[in-house]
C-alpha positions in Angstrom: 0.0 0.0 0.0 1.3 3.5 -0.8 2.0 5.7 2.2 0.4 9.1 1.9 2.5 12.2 2.3 1.5 15.8 3.1 1.8 18.2 0.3 1.3 22.0 0.4 -0.5 23.3 -2.7 -0.2 27.0 -3.5 -3.3 28.4 -5.2 -3.4 31.8 -6.9 -6.6 33.8 -7.4 -6.5 37.3 -8.7 -9.3 39.8 -9.0 -10.1 43.4 -8.5 -12.6 45.5 -6.6 -13.3 49.2 -7.0 -12.9 51.6 -4.0 -13.5 55.3 -3.9 -10.4 57.1 -2.6 -8.5 60.3 -3.0 -5.2 58.6 -3.8 -3.6 55.2 -4.5 -2.3 55.2 -1.0 -5.7 55.7 0.4 -7.1 53.0 -1.8 -4.4 50.6 -0.5 -5.2 51.6 3.1 -8.9 50.9 2.5 -8.3 47.5 1.1 -5.8 46.7 3.9 -8.4 47.7 6.4 -10.9 45.5 4.7 -8.6 42.5 4.8 -7.8 43.1 8.4 -11.5 43.0 9.2 -11.6 46.7 10.2 -14.1 47.5 7.4 -16.6 44.6 7.3 -18.5 45.9 4.2 -15.3 45.9 2.2 -14.2 42.6 3.6 -17.5 41.1 2.4 -16.9 42.6 -1.1 -13.5 41.0 -1.2 -14.9 37.6 0.0 -17.7 37.8 -2.6 -15.1 38.4 -5.4 -13.0 35.5 -4.2 -16.1 33.2 -3.9 -17.1 34.1 -7.5 -13.6 32.9 -8.6 -13.9 29.7 -6.6 -17.4 29.0 -8.0 -16.1 29.5 -11.5 -13.0 27.5 -10.8 -11.0 30.6 -12.0 -7.8 29.9 -10.1 -4.4 28.4 -10.7 -2.2 26.0 -8.8 1.2 27.8 -8.7 3.3 25.4 -6.7 3.2 22.0 -5.0 5.8 20.8 -2.5 6.1 18.0 0.0 5.8 19.1 3.7 
């Protein structure tokens, strides 16, 4: 019988959302705040975008390595 091993699989998903901001730096800060959970509405928008990619299998395996 083959012994099973643990493998780490890196998955890449890219997408974009639109945020209203006065500068690129402010837009980055808004997204960072959303990812940190400090802006729950923006976090939900990011999660929704990622879920759409998952539902459509729009992602890529970028690396696989044995643990």
